[in-house]
N, C-alpha and C positions, 0 to 999 in steps of 0.2 A: 542710420541705415533705412533702407527701404524695407517694407514688409515682406515683399515677394523674394528679396534676395535672402532674408532671414529664414524664410520657409524653405528655399532651396538649400541653403547651407545645412539647416536642421535635417532635411530629407537625406542629403548626401552623408551626413554623419551617422544616421540611423542605417543607411545601406552598409556603409563601412562596419560598423558594429555588428550587424547581422552577418556579414561575410566572415568577419574574425571569429564570431561564435560558431559559425557552421564549421569552419576550418578546424577549431578547437575540439568540436565534438567528434569529427572524423579522425582526429589524431588519438583520441583516447580508446584505449583497448575496451572491449565489452568485458565487464565484470560478471563472473558467475559466482553464485554462493559456493562455498566450499562443501567437500562431502560430509564434514562433521555438521555444517549448519543445515544442510538439507536433511541429514539423519534426525537432528533434533527437532526440526519442523515436522517431520513425519511422526515422531513419537509424541509430541505435543498434541498433534492433531487427533492421534489414536487415543490418548489420555482424555481429551476433550470429549470424543465420541462416548467413551466408557462412562464418564461421569454424567453426560446428559442421559445415556441409556439407563444408568442407575437411578437418576432422579425421575425419569418418567416410570420406571418400575415402582419405585416407592410411592408416587402420586397414585398410580393405578391401584396399588395394594390398599392405600388409604381410603380410596373411593369404594373398594370392593366391601370393605369391613364396616364402613359408615363411622360416624363420630361416636366416640365412647362416652358413656355417661358416668358421671361420678357418683 
């Protein structure tokens, strides 16, 4: 086959695949996280903030007292 014909066939096939993918994307419903998943994410974020805050307080307390001598 001629190279130009192959390129045209490949371009046409790519366009068809893109159209099919766009059609499938529009057909899918938008999924939202459940209420339980959202609540779990919020509680994990809150726990992370607490742990980071506690770590910072411990680090600051360690700096204030200085290194201990044996």
